[in-house]
N, CA, C and O atoms as a CHARMM CRD file, in Angstrom:
* protein
*
  352
    1    1 UNK  N    -87.35700 109.98600  -3.79000 PROA 1      0.00000
    2    1 UNK  CA   -88.18100 110.91700  -3.31800 PROA 1      0.00000
    3    1 UNK  C    -88.89100 110.07400  -2.12000 PROA 1      0.00000
    4    1 UNK  O    -89.42000 108.96500  -2.04800 PROA 1      0.00000
    5    2 UNK  N    -88.59700 111.34800  -1.04100 PROA 2      0.00000
    6    2 UNK  CA   -89.58600 110.65700   0.05900 PROA 2      0.00000
    7    2 UNK  C    -90.43800 111.94400   0.50500 PROA 2      0.00000
    8    2 UNK  O    -90.41200 113.04500  -0.04600 PROA 2      0.00000
    9    3 UNK  N    -91.37500 111.48100   1.87900 PROA 3      0.00000
   10    3 UNK  CA   -92.52100 112.15400   1.70800 PROA 3      0.00000
   11    3 UNK  C    -92.43200 113.76400   1.94400 PROA 3      0.00000
   12    3 UNK  O    -92.95800 114.78600   1.50200 PROA 3      0.00000
   13    4 UNK  N    -91.23600 113.29500   3.11800 PROA 4      0.00000
   14    4 UNK  CA   -91.02000 114.88300   3.52600 PROA 4      0.00000
   15    4 UNK  C    -90.56600 116.05300   2.36700 PROA 4      0.00000
   16    4 UNK  O    -90.68000 117.27200   2.49500 PROA 4      0.00000
   17    5 UNK  N    -90.09700 115.42000   1.37200 PROA 5      0.00000
   18    5 UNK  CA   -89.40300 116.16600   0.79200 PROA 5      0.00000
   19    5 UNK  C    -90.74200 117.10700  -0.26500 PROA 5      0.00000
   20    5 UNK  O    -90.56400 118.04900  -1.03600 PROA 5      0.00000
   21    6 UNK  N    -92.12200 116.33800   0.13100 PROA 6      0.00000
   22    6 UNK  CA   -93.31100 117.00200  -0.84900 PROA 6      0.00000
   23    6 UNK  C    -93.92800 117.63300   0.34300 PROA 6      0.00000
   24    6 UNK  O    -95.13400 117.38900   0.35200 PROA 6      0.00000
   25    7 UNK  N    -93.64400 118.17200   1.09800 PROA 7      0.00000
   26    7 UNK  CA   -94.21500 118.72400   2.37200 PROA 7      0.00000
   27    7 UNK  C    -93.36900 120.22600   2.68300 PROA 7      0.00000
   28    7 UNK  O    -93.86500 121.08900   3.40800 PROA 7      0.00000
   29    8 UNK  N    -92.02500 120.38600   2.01800 PROA 8      0.00000
   30    8 UNK  CA   -91.78900 121.38000   1.93500 PROA 8      0.00000
   31    8 UNK  C    -92.45700 122.72800   1.87300 PROA 8      0.00000
   32    8 UNK  O    -93.36300 122.71200   1.04100 PROA 8      0.00000
   33    9 UNK  N    -92.30000 124.00500   2.53600 PROA 9      0.00000
   34    9 UNK  CA   -93.15300 125.04700   2.05000 PROA 9      0.00000
   35    9 UNK  C    -91.94600 125.86500   2.19800 PROA 9      0.00000
   36    9 UNK  O    -90.88300 125.56900   2.74400 PROA 9      0.00000
   37   10 UNK  N    -92.41800 127.30200   1.42300 PROA 10     0.00000
   38   10 UNK  CA   -91.42000 128.25200   1.08900 PROA 10     0.00000
   39   10 UNK  C    -91.37000 129.18200   2.64300 PROA 10     0.00000
   40   10 UNK  O    -92.44200 129.45000   3.18600 PROA 10     0.00000
   41   11 UNK  N    -90.19300 129.57900   3.20500 PROA 11     0.00000
   42   11 UNK  CA   -90.24800 130.48500   4.34200 PROA 11     0.00000
   43   11 UNK  C    -89.87900 132.15200   4.07900 PROA 11     0.00000
   44   11 UNK  O    -89.39500 133.01900   4.80600 PROA 11     0.00000
   45   12 UNK  N    -90.40400 132.13300   2.53600 PROA 12     0.00000
   46   12 UNK  CA   -90.21600 133.16500   2.00300 PROA 12     0.00000
   47   12 UNK  C    -91.43600 134.30600   2.61400 PROA 12     0.00000
   48   12 UNK  O    -92.58700 133.87000   2.64500 PROA 12     0.00000
   49   13 UNK  N    -91.21200 135.66400   3.06800 PROA 13     0.00000
   50   13 UNK  CA   -92.14100 136.60500   3.61000 PROA 13     0.00000
   51   13 UNK  C    -93.36200 137.01600   2.46500 PROA 13     0.00000
   52   13 UNK  O    -93.99200 138.03000   2.76700 PROA 13     0.00000
   53   14 UNK  N    -93.63400 136.55400   1.59300 PROA 14     0.00000
   54   14 UNK  CA   -94.27900 137.04500   0.74100 PROA 14     0.00000
   55   14 UNK  C    -94.83600 138.54600   0.76100 PROA 14     0.00000
   56   14 UNK  O    -94.57000 139.35300  -0.13000 PROA 14     0.00000
   57   15 UNK  N    -95.70000 138.85700   1.96200 PROA 15     0.00000
   58   15 UNK  CA   -95.89400 139.85000   2.35600 PROA 15     0.00000
   59   15 UNK  C    -95.46200 141.07200   2.32100 PROA 15     0.00000
   60   15 UNK  O    -96.02700 142.13100   2.05100 PROA 15     0.00000
   61   16 UNK  N    -94.15900 140.75500   2.68900 PROA 16     0.00000
   62   16 UNK  CA   -93.08800 142.14900   2.52400 PROA 16     0.00000
   63   16 UNK  C    -92.44800 142.03600   0.87200 PROA 16     0.00000
   64   16 UNK  O    -91.86800 142.96500   0.30900 PROA 16     0.00000
   65   17 UNK  N    -92.63900 141.03100   0.42800 PROA 17     0.00000
   66   17 UNK  CA   -92.06800 141.25900  -0.99800 PROA 17     0.00000
   67   17 UNK  C    -93.40500 142.08500  -1.91800 PROA 17     0.00000
   68   17 UNK  O    -93.23800 142.94000  -2.78700 PROA 17     0.00000
   69   18 UNK  N    -94.46400 141.64500  -1.52300 PROA 18     0.00000
   70   18 UNK  CA   -95.28800 142.50700  -2.13000 PROA 18     0.00000
   71   18 UNK  C    -95.28400 144.02600  -2.03400 PROA 18     0.00000
   72   18 UNK  O    -95.44900 144.90300  -2.88100 PROA 18     0.00000
   73   19 UNK  N    -95.05300 144.05200  -0.77700 PROA 19     0.00000
   74   19 UNK  CA   -95.59600 145.54600  -0.39800 PROA 19     0.00000
   75   19 UNK  C    -94.31700 146.35000  -0.81300 PROA 19     0.00000
   76   19 UNK  O    -94.37700 147.57500  -0.69700 PROA 19     0.00000
   77   20 UNK  N    -92.95900 145.67900  -1.36900 PROA 20     0.00000
   78   20 UNK  CA   -91.82800 146.71200  -1.78800 PROA 20     0.00000
   79   20 UNK  C    -91.93600 147.06600  -2.82500 PROA 20     0.00000
   80   20 UNK  O    -92.21300 146.28200  -3.73300 PROA 20     0.00000
   81   21 UNK  N    -91.69600 148.75300  -3.07800 PROA 21     0.00000
   82   21 UNK  CA   -91.96200 149.50500  -4.35500 PROA 21     0.00000
   83   21 UNK  C    -90.97500 149.20400  -5.26700 PROA 21     0.00000
   84   21 UNK  O    -90.14000 148.36900  -4.92000 PROA 21     0.00000
   85   22 UNK  N    -90.85600 149.91100  -6.81400 PROA 22     0.00000
   86   22 UNK  CA   -89.84600 149.31300  -7.27000 PROA 22     0.00000
   87   22 UNK  C    -88.65500 150.12300  -7.02700 PROA 22     0.00000
   88   22 UNK  O    -87.73400 149.59500  -7.64900 PROA 22     0.00000
   89   23 UNK  N    -88.30400 151.02700  -6.48900 PROA 23     0.00000
   90   23 UNK  CA   -87.37400 151.76600  -6.03400 PROA 23     0.00000
   91   23 UNK  C    -86.55600 150.63400  -4.77800 PROA 23     0.00000
   92   23 UNK  O    -85.34900 150.70700  -4.55100 PROA 23     0.00000
   93   24 UNK  N    -87.43500 149.69300  -4.11400 PROA 24     0.00000
   94   24 UNK  CA   -86.86400 148.88900  -3.03600 PROA 24     0.00000
   95   24 UNK  C    -86.04300 148.04200  -3.13800 PROA 24     0.00000
   96   24 UNK  O    -85.20600 147.66900  -2.31700 PROA 24     0.00000
   97   25 UNK  N    -86.35200 147.52800  -4.67200 PROA 25     0.00000
   98   25 UNK  CA   -85.61800 146.20700  -5.03700 PROA 25     0.00000
   99   25 UNK  C    -84.85900 146.36300  -5.38600 PROA 25     0.00000
  100   25 UNK  O    -84.77200 147.12900  -6.34500 PROA 25     0.00000
  101   26 UNK  N    -83.59100 145.63900  -4.75900 PROA 26     0.00000
  102   26 UNK  CA   -82.18600 145.88500  -5.34100 PROA 26     0.00000
  103   26 UNK  C    -81.77500 144.75400  -6.64300 PROA 26     0.00000
  104   26 UNK  O    -81.44000 143.57100  -6.60200 PROA 26     0.00000
  105   27 UNK  N    -81.93700 145.54700  -7.59200 PROA 27     0.00000
  106   27 UNK  CA   -81.81500 144.71000  -8.80700 PROA 27     0.00000
  107   27 UNK  C    -79.72800 144.67700  -9.20500 PROA 27     0.00000
  108   27 UNK  O    -79.05400 144.16000 -10.09600 PROA 27     0.00000
  109   28 UNK  N    -79.53000 145.19800  -8.45200 PROA 28     0.00000
  110   28 UNK  CA   -77.71900 145.51700  -8.71200 PROA 28     0.00000
  111   28 UNK  C    -77.32400 144.20200  -9.31100 PROA 28     0.00000
  112   28 UNK  O    -76.75600 144.16400 -10.40200 PROA 28     0.00000
  113   29 UNK  N    -77.58300 143.22500  -8.69000 PROA 29     0.00000
  114   29 UNK  CA   -76.56500 141.67600  -9.14200 PROA 29     0.00000
  115   29 UNK  C    -77.13800 141.25400 -10.18400 PROA 29     0.00000
  116   29 UNK  O    -76.86700 140.09200 -10.48400 PROA 29     0.00000
  117   30 UNK  N    -77.99000 141.92100 -10.98100 PROA 30     0.00000
  118   30 UNK  CA   -78.69300 141.13000 -12.52500 PROA 30     0.00000
  119   30 UNK  C    -77.94100 142.05400 -13.26200 PROA 30     0.00000
  120   30 UNK  O    -77.83300 143.25500 -13.01500 PROA 30     0.00000
  121   31 UNK  N    -77.28600 141.25700 -14.43100 PROA 31     0.00000
  122   31 UNK  CA   -76.63600 141.82100 -15.43500 PROA 31     0.00000
  123   31 UNK  C    -77.65400 142.46800 -16.41300 PROA 31     0.00000
  124   31 UNK  O    -78.76900 142.06800 -16.74500 PROA 31     0.00000
  125   32 UNK  N    -76.98900 143.53900 -16.77000 PROA 32     0.00000
  126   32 UNK  CA   -78.08700 144.05300 -18.08700 PROA 32     0.00000
  127   32 UNK  C    -78.30100 143.05800 -19.25800 PROA 32     0.00000
  128   32 UNK  O    -77.68400 142.00600 -19.42400 PROA 32     0.00000
  129   33 UNK  N    -79.45900 143.66500 -20.18400 PROA 33     0.00000
  130   33 UNK  CA   -79.96600 142.76100 -20.96100 PROA 33     0.00000
  131   33 UNK  C    -79.36900 143.62900 -22.13300 PROA 33     0.00000
  132   33 UNK  O    -79.53000 144.78700 -22.51800 PROA 33     0.00000
  133   34 UNK  N    -78.38000 142.23200 -22.64300 PROA 34     0.00000
  134   34 UNK  CA   -77.50200 143.22700 -24.25800 PROA 34     0.00000
  135   34 UNK  C    -78.17500 142.32200 -25.29900 PROA 34     0.00000
  136   34 UNK  O    -78.73100 141.22600 -25.22700 PROA 34     0.00000
  137   35 UNK  N    -77.81900 143.52300 -26.68500 PROA 35     0.00000
  138   35 UNK  CA   -78.01900 142.99200 -27.58700 PROA 35     0.00000
  139   35 UNK  C    -77.93600 141.47200 -28.17400 PROA 35     0.00000
  140   35 UNK  O    -78.72600 140.89700 -28.92400 PROA 35     0.00000
  141   36 UNK  N    -76.56500 140.95200 -27.51500 PROA 36     0.00000
  142   36 UNK  CA   -76.11600 139.96500 -27.58600 PROA 36     0.00000
  143   36 UNK  C    -77.00800 138.71700 -26.67800 PROA 36     0.00000
  144   36 UNK  O    -76.93000 137.50000 -26.85100 PROA 36     0.00000
  145   37 UNK  N    -77.63500 139.26700 -25.93800 PROA 37     0.00000
  146   37 UNK  CA   -78.28300 138.00200 -25.28300 PROA 37     0.00000
  147   37 UNK  C    -80.05700 138.15000 -25.81800 PROA 37     0.00000
  148   37 UNK  O    -80.90600 137.33800 -25.45000 PROA 37     0.00000
  149   38 UNK  N    -80.29200 139.06300 -26.52100 PROA 38     0.00000
  150   38 UNK  CA   -81.67300 139.22900 -26.97200 PROA 38     0.00000
  151   38 UNK  C    -81.37800 138.16400 -28.75500 PROA 38     0.00000
  152   38 UNK  O    -82.20600 137.45400 -29.32700 PROA 38     0.00000
  153   39 UNK  N    -80.02900 138.44300 -29.14300 PROA 39     0.00000
  154   39 UNK  CA   -79.61700 137.98600 -30.35100 PROA 39     0.00000
  155   39 UNK  C    -79.75300 136.23400 -30.22000 PROA 39     0.00000
  156   39 UNK  O    -80.18400 135.48700 -31.09700 PROA 39     0.00000
  157   40 UNK  N    -79.23800 135.83500 -28.82700 PROA 40     0.00000
  158   40 UNK  CA   -79.41100 134.12700 -28.53000 PROA 40     0.00000
  159   40 UNK  C    -80.47200 133.64500 -28.03500 PROA 40     0.00000
  160   40 UNK  O    -80.65400 132.43200 -27.93400 PROA 40     0.00000
  161   41 UNK  N    -81.50600 134.73700 -27.57700 PROA 41     0.00000
  162   41 UNK  CA   -82.47700 134.15200 -27.18700 PROA 41     0.00000
  163   41 UNK  C    -83.42600 133.39300 -28.33600 PROA 41     0.00000
  164   41 UNK  O    -83.23800 133.38900 -29.55200 PROA 41     0.00000
  165   42 UNK  N    -84.49600 132.75500 -27.58900 PROA 42     0.00000
  166   42 UNK  CA   -86.03400 132.48000 -28.46000 PROA 42     0.00000
  167   42 UNK  C    -87.18900 132.46100 -28.04000 PROA 42     0.00000
  168   42 UNK  O    -87.23700 132.67700 -26.82900 PROA 42     0.00000
  169   43 UNK  N    -88.25600 132.27600 -28.57100 PROA 43     0.00000
  170   43 UNK  CA   -89.38700 131.94600 -28.42400 PROA 43     0.00000
  171   43 UNK  C    -89.68200 130.65700 -28.20400 PROA 43     0.00000
  172   43 UNK  O    -89.34600 129.68600 -28.88100 PROA 43     0.00000
  173   44 UNK  N    -90.51700 130.70200 -26.93900 PROA 44     0.00000
  174   44 UNK  CA   -91.18900 129.18300 -26.84200 PROA 44     0.00000
  175   44 UNK  C    -92.30900 129.21600 -26.09700 PROA 44     0.00000
  176   44 UNK  O    -92.66800 130.08400 -25.30100 PROA 44     0.00000
  177   45 UNK  N    -92.96100 127.97600 -26.48200 PROA 45     0.00000
  178   45 UNK  CA   -94.38200 127.77500 -26.11500 PROA 45     0.00000
  179   45 UNK  C    -94.33500 126.45200 -25.53400 PROA 45     0.00000
  180   45 UNK  O    -94.05000 125.40100 -26.10800 PROA 45     0.00000
  181   46 UNK  N    -94.69900 126.66200 -24.12900 PROA 46     0.00000
  182   46 UNK  CA   -94.76400 125.21800 -23.21300 PROA 46     0.00000
  183   46 UNK  C    -96.13600 124.12700 -23.98700 PROA 46     0.00000
  184   46 UNK  O    -97.31400 124.29600 -24.30400 PROA 46     0.00000
  185   47 UNK  N    -95.15600 123.01600 -24.03000 PROA 47     0.00000
  186   47 UNK  CA   -96.30000 121.81200 -24.41600 PROA 47     0.00000
  187   47 UNK  C    -97.86000 121.83800 -23.68600 PROA 47     0.00000
  188   47 UNK  O    -97.85200 122.16500 -22.50000 PROA 47     0.00000
  189   48 UNK  N    -99.09000 121.54700 -24.24900 PROA 48     0.00000
  190   48 UNK  CA  -100.05700 121.42400 -23.61600 PROA 48     0.00000
  191   48 UNK  C   -100.02300 119.99800 -23.33700 PROA 48     0.00000
  192   48 UNK  O    -99.75100 119.13700 -24.17400 PROA 48     0.00000
  193   49 UNK  N   -100.31500 119.79000 -22.11400 PROA 49     0.00000
  194   49 UNK  CA  -100.43700 118.62000 -21.45800 PROA 49     0.00000
  195   49 UNK  C   -101.43200 117.42900 -21.85300 PROA 49     0.00000
  196   49 UNK  O   -102.65100 117.58800 -21.80100 PROA 49     0.00000
  197   50 UNK  N   -100.88200 116.31600 -22.22100 PROA 50     0.00000
  198   50 UNK  CA  -101.60200 115.54500 -22.78600 PROA 50     0.00000
  199   50 UNK  C   -102.56000 114.87500 -21.45400 PROA 50     0.00000
  200   50 UNK  O   -102.03900 114.84900 -20.33900 PROA 50     0.00000
  201   51 UNK  N   -103.71100 114.44400 -21.61100 PROA 51     0.00000
  202   51 UNK  CA  -104.74400 113.68100 -20.67300 PROA 51     0.00000
  203   51 UNK  C   -104.42900 112.40900 -20.57700 PROA 51     0.00000
  204   51 UNK  O   -103.88000 112.07100 -21.62500 PROA 51     0.00000
  205   52 UNK  N   -104.51300 111.49300 -19.79200 PROA 52     0.00000
  206   52 UNK  CA  -103.90300 110.10300 -19.89400 PROA 52     0.00000
  207   52 UNK  C   -104.73800 109.17600 -18.57200 PROA 52     0.00000
  208   52 UNK  O   -104.73000 109.38200 -17.35800 PROA 52     0.00000
  209   53 UNK  N   -105.12900 108.56800 -19.03200 PROA 53     0.00000
  210   53 UNK  CA  -105.66800 107.33500 -17.85500 PROA 53     0.00000
  211   53 UNK  C   -104.65700 106.52800 -17.08800 PROA 53     0.00000
  212   53 UNK  O   -104.10700 105.63900 -17.73800 PROA 53     0.00000
  213   54 UNK  N   -104.33800 106.65600 -15.93400 PROA 54     0.00000
  214   54 UNK  CA  -103.43700 105.79800 -14.93600 PROA 54     0.00000
  215   54 UNK  C   -104.20200 105.21600 -14.40300 PROA 54     0.00000
  216   54 UNK  O   -105.38400 105.55700 -14.35200 PROA 54     0.00000
  217   55 UNK  N   -103.64100 104.00200 -13.76900 PROA 55     0.00000
  218   55 UNK  CA  -104.33100 103.52700 -12.52300 PROA 55     0.00000
  219   55 UNK  C   -103.35400 103.57000 -11.42000 PROA 55     0.00000
  220   55 UNK  O   -102.20700 103.12500 -11.46400 PROA 55     0.00000
  221   56 UNK  N   -103.91200 104.13400 -10.45800 PROA 56     0.00000
  222   56 UNK  CA  -103.44700 104.55900  -9.08200 PROA 56     0.00000
  223   56 UNK  C   -103.86800 103.52400  -7.86300 PROA 56     0.00000
  224   56 UNK  O   -105.01400 103.07700  -7.85700 PROA 56     0.00000
  225   57 UNK  N   -102.91900 103.14400  -6.82000 PROA 57     0.00000
  226   57 UNK  CA  -103.97300 102.46500  -5.80900 PROA 57     0.00000
  227   57 UNK  C   -104.71000 103.54200  -5.13400 PROA 57     0.00000
  228   57 UNK  O   -104.13000 104.62400  -5.22700 PROA 57     0.00000
  229   58 UNK  N   -105.48300 103.56100  -4.67800 PROA 58     0.00000
  230   58 UNK  CA  -106.13000 104.24300  -3.48200 PROA 58     0.00000
  231   58 UNK  C   -105.55100 104.87800  -2.27200 PROA 58     0.00000
  232   58 UNK  O   -106.07100 105.92700  -1.89100 PROA 58     0.00000
  233   59 UNK  N   -104.61500 104.42000  -1.66000 PROA 59     0.00000
  234   59 UNK  CA  -103.77800 105.30700  -0.74500 PROA 59     0.00000
  235   59 UNK  C   -103.14400 106.54500  -1.45100 PROA 59     0.00000
  236   59 UNK  O   -103.18400 107.68400  -0.98600 PROA 59     0.00000
  237   60 UNK  N   -102.40500 106.10300  -2.92600 PROA 60     0.00000
  238   60 UNK  CA  -101.38000 107.43800  -3.13300 PROA 60     0.00000
  239   60 UNK  C   -102.83300 107.98300  -3.14100 PROA 60     0.00000
  240   60 UNK  O   -103.20800 108.61000  -2.15100 PROA 60     0.00000
  241   61 UNK  N   -103.63700 107.80000  -4.13300 PROA 61     0.00000
  242   61 UNK  CA  -104.66800 108.99100  -4.48700 PROA 61     0.00000
  243   61 UNK  C   -105.09200 109.70400  -3.41100 PROA 61     0.00000
  244   61 UNK  O   -105.36600 110.88700  -3.61400 PROA 61     0.00000
  245   62 UNK  N   -105.21200 109.25900  -2.29800 PROA 62     0.00000
  246   62 UNK  CA  -105.56700 109.79800  -0.91500 PROA 62     0.00000
  247   62 UNK  C   -104.76600 111.10500  -0.58400 PROA 62     0.00000
  248   62 UNK  O   -104.84600 112.31300  -0.36300 PROA 62     0.00000
  249   63 UNK  N   -104.06600 110.18700  -0.68700 PROA 63     0.00000
  250   63 UNK  CA  -102.52600 111.18600  -0.29000 PROA 63     0.00000
  251   63 UNK  C   -102.47300 112.64200  -1.00300 PROA 63     0.00000
  252   63 UNK  O   -102.43800 113.81200  -0.62000 PROA 63     0.00000
  253   64 UNK  N   -102.48400 111.98900  -2.18100 PROA 64     0.00000
  254   64 UNK  CA  -102.49500 113.85500  -3.24200 PROA 64     0.00000
  255   64 UNK  C   -103.53100 114.46000  -3.16300 PROA 64     0.00000
  256   64 UNK  O   -103.55500 115.68000  -3.32500 PROA 64     0.00000
  257   65 UNK  N   -104.72400 113.68000  -2.87200 PROA 65     0.00000
  258   65 UNK  CA  -106.06400 114.44900  -2.74200 PROA 65     0.00000
  259   65 UNK  C   -105.77900 115.32300  -1.34100 PROA 65     0.00000
  260   65 UNK  O   -106.06700 116.51700  -1.25200 PROA 65     0.00000
  261   66 UNK  N   -105.20300 114.59000  -0.32500 PROA 66     0.00000
  262   66 UNK  CA  -105.53100 115.49600   0.62900 PROA 66     0.00000
  263   66 UNK  C   -104.12800 116.49600   0.65200 PROA 66     0.00000
  264   66 UNK  O   -103.57400 116.76600   1.71800 PROA 66     0.00000
  265   67 UNK  N   -103.67100 116.96500  -0.56800 PROA 67     0.00000
  266   67 UNK  CA  -102.83600 118.27300  -0.59500 PROA 67     0.00000
  267   67 UNK  C   -103.22600 118.93600  -1.20400 PROA 67     0.00000
  268   67 UNK  O   -102.51800 119.90500  -1.47800 PROA 67     0.00000
  269   68 UNK  N   -104.38100 118.85900  -1.71000 PROA 68     0.00000
  270   68 UNK  CA  -105.31000 120.15900  -1.99800 PROA 68     0.00000
  271   68 UNK  C   -106.00000 120.17100  -3.43500 PROA 68     0.00000
  272   68 UNK  O   -105.66200 119.42700  -4.35600 PROA 68     0.00000
  273   69 UNK  N   -106.84900 120.96900  -3.48400 PROA 69     0.00000
  274   69 UNK  CA  -107.21200 121.07900  -4.77900 PROA 69     0.00000
  275   69 UNK  C   -106.48500 120.55300  -6.00600 PROA 69     0.00000
  276   69 UNK  O   -106.94200 119.63600  -6.68900 PROA 69     0.00000
  277   70 UNK  N   -105.31200 121.18100  -6.26400 PROA 70     0.00000
  278   70 UNK  CA  -105.00400 121.14000  -7.23500 PROA 70     0.00000
  279   70 UNK  C   -103.81500 119.74500  -7.46700 PROA 70     0.00000
  280   70 UNK  O   -102.95800 119.79700  -8.34900 PROA 70     0.00000
  281   71 UNK  N   -103.91800 118.88100  -6.78100 PROA 71     0.00000
  282   71 UNK  CA  -103.54700 117.61100  -6.42000 PROA 71     0.00000
  283   71 UNK  C   -103.26800 116.69900  -7.84000 PROA 71     0.00000
  284   71 UNK  O   -102.45800 115.77200  -7.84100 PROA 71     0.00000
  285   72 UNK  N   -103.96000 117.04700  -8.90400 PROA 72     0.00000
  286   72 UNK  CA  -103.92400 116.65700 -10.16400 PROA 72     0.00000
  287   72 UNK  C   -102.11800 117.17400 -10.53300 PROA 72     0.00000
  288   72 UNK  O   -101.08800 116.50200 -10.58400 PROA 72     0.00000
  289   73 UNK  N   -102.34700 118.47400 -10.71100 PROA 73     0.00000
  290   73 UNK  CA  -100.83000 119.21500 -10.95300 PROA 73     0.00000
  291   73 UNK  C    -99.92300 118.64900  -9.96400 PROA 73     0.00000
  292   73 UNK  O    -98.97800 118.12500 -10.55300 PROA 73     0.00000
  293   74 UNK  N    -99.86100 118.58000  -9.15000 PROA 74     0.00000
  294   74 UNK  CA   -98.92000 118.15000  -8.07200 PROA 74     0.00000
  295   74 UNK  C    -98.49000 116.70100  -8.18600 PROA 74     0.00000
  296   74 UNK  O    -97.38400 116.37900  -7.75100 PROA 74     0.00000
  297   75 UNK  N    -99.43000 115.65300  -8.83800 PROA 75     0.00000
  298   75 UNK  CA   -98.95300 114.58200  -9.38200 PROA 75     0.00000
  299   75 UNK  C    -98.03900 114.62500 -10.29000 PROA 75     0.00000
  300   75 UNK  O    -96.85000 114.31300 -10.23300 PROA 75     0.00000
  301   76 UNK  N    -98.82000 115.13000 -11.33100 PROA 76     0.00000
  302   76 UNK  CA   -98.17800 115.57600 -12.69300 PROA 76     0.00000
  303   76 UNK  C    -96.61100 116.09100 -12.70800 PROA 76     0.00000
  304   76 UNK  O    -95.76600 115.85500 -13.57100 PROA 76     0.00000
  305   77 UNK  N    -96.46900 116.89000 -11.45900 PROA 77     0.00000
  306   77 UNK  CA   -95.23800 117.30900 -11.11400 PROA 77     0.00000
  307   77 UNK  C    -94.10400 116.22100 -10.49600 PROA 77     0.00000
  308   77 UNK  O    -92.93300 116.22400 -10.87600 PROA 77     0.00000
  309   78 UNK  N    -94.74100 115.10700  -9.28200 PROA 78     0.00000
  310   78 UNK  CA   -94.05200 113.95800  -9.05300 PROA 78     0.00000
  311   78 UNK  C    -93.72000 113.42800 -10.34000 PROA 78     0.00000
  312   78 UNK  O    -92.49900 113.51100 -10.47500 PROA 78     0.00000
  313   79 UNK  N    -94.19300 112.98400 -11.21700 PROA 79     0.00000
  314   79 UNK  CA   -94.25600 112.54200 -12.17300 PROA 79     0.00000
  315   79 UNK  C    -92.85800 112.82100 -13.18100 PROA 79     0.00000
  316   79 UNK  O    -91.88300 112.11900 -13.45000 PROA 79     0.00000
  317   80 UNK  N    -93.29400 114.25000 -13.59800 PROA 80     0.00000
  318   80 UNK  CA   -92.08900 114.76700 -14.12000 PROA 80     0.00000
  319   80 UNK  C    -90.76900 114.66300 -13.22400 PROA 80     0.00000
  320   80 UNK  O    -89.81000 114.08200 -13.73000 PROA 80     0.00000
  321   81 UNK  N    -90.66400 115.10200 -12.12800 PROA 81     0.00000
  322   81 UNK  CA   -89.34200 114.78700 -11.12100 PROA 81     0.00000
  323   81 UNK  C    -88.92700 113.27700 -10.94000 PROA 81     0.00000
  324   81 UNK  O    -87.76300 113.03600 -10.62100 PROA 81     0.00000
  325   82 UNK  N    -89.75500 112.33300 -11.11200 PROA 82     0.00000
  326   82 UNK  CA   -89.38400 110.96300 -11.32600 PROA 82     0.00000
  327   82 UNK  C    -88.62400 110.71900 -12.42600 PROA 82     0.00000
  328   82 UNK  O    -87.42700 110.45600 -12.53700 PROA 82     0.00000
  329   83 UNK  N    -89.73100 110.88000 -13.43800 PROA 83     0.00000
  330   83 UNK  CA   -88.59900 110.77600 -15.04400 PROA 83     0.00000
  331   83 UNK  C    -87.34700 111.82100 -14.99400 PROA 83     0.00000
  332   83 UNK  O    -86.34500 111.23300 -15.40000 PROA 83     0.00000
  333   84 UNK  N    -87.05000 113.24600 -14.61500 PROA 84     0.00000
  334   84 UNK  CA   -86.22800 113.55200 -14.71800 PROA 84     0.00000
  335   84 UNK  C    -84.80300 113.08300 -13.90200 PROA 84     0.00000
  336   84 UNK  O    -83.72700 113.51900 -14.31100 PROA 84     0.00000
  337   85 UNK  N    -84.84800 112.32400 -12.92400 PROA 85     0.00000
  338   85 UNK  CA   -84.17900 111.94500 -12.18700 PROA 85     0.00000
  339   85 UNK  C    -83.54400 110.73000 -12.65800 PROA 85     0.00000
  340   85 UNK  O    -82.33000 110.53200 -12.71300 PROA 85     0.00000
  341   86 UNK  N    -84.68700 109.75000 -13.07000 PROA 86     0.00000
  342   86 UNK  CA   -84.15800 108.84000 -13.92000 PROA 86     0.00000
  343   86 UNK  C    -84.01700 108.65400 -15.73600 PROA 86     0.00000
  344   86 UNK  O    -84.19400 107.72800 -16.52800 PROA 86     0.00000
  345   87 UNK  N    -83.67400 109.83400 -15.81200 PROA 87     0.00000
  346   87 UNK  CA   -83.25400 109.94500 -17.22500 PROA 87     0.00000
  347   87 UNK  C    -81.76500 109.12500 -17.27900 PROA 87     0.00000
  348   87 UNK  O    -80.91100 109.28000 -16.40600 PROA 87     0.00000
  349   88 UNK  N    -81.59900 108.23300 -18.44100 PROA 88     0.00000
  350   88 UNK  CA   -80.00300 107.66100 -19.02300 PROA 88     0.00000
  351   88 UNK  C    -79.40200 108.93100 -19.79100 PROA 88     0.00000
  352   88 UNK  O    -78.29100 108.86400 -20.31800 PROA 88     0.00000
């Protein structure tokens, strides 16, 4: 993972999306939810994250902190992405 991949921003015009009424939203490409769909679905609850102590070098911590107040969530996401990419 390189630094530029962590700096991608959405180009979605969220103000336009938020201003759409229900009738203006095109849902024609969404298949109907059938009884078969519900028969095969299951409820799940996300796992509660664990709090752990990890040693991080000061420059890495400073970079994440510079990304905003939710830097801890971003660190966790980066670890998750790394782990998924390296599963055997």
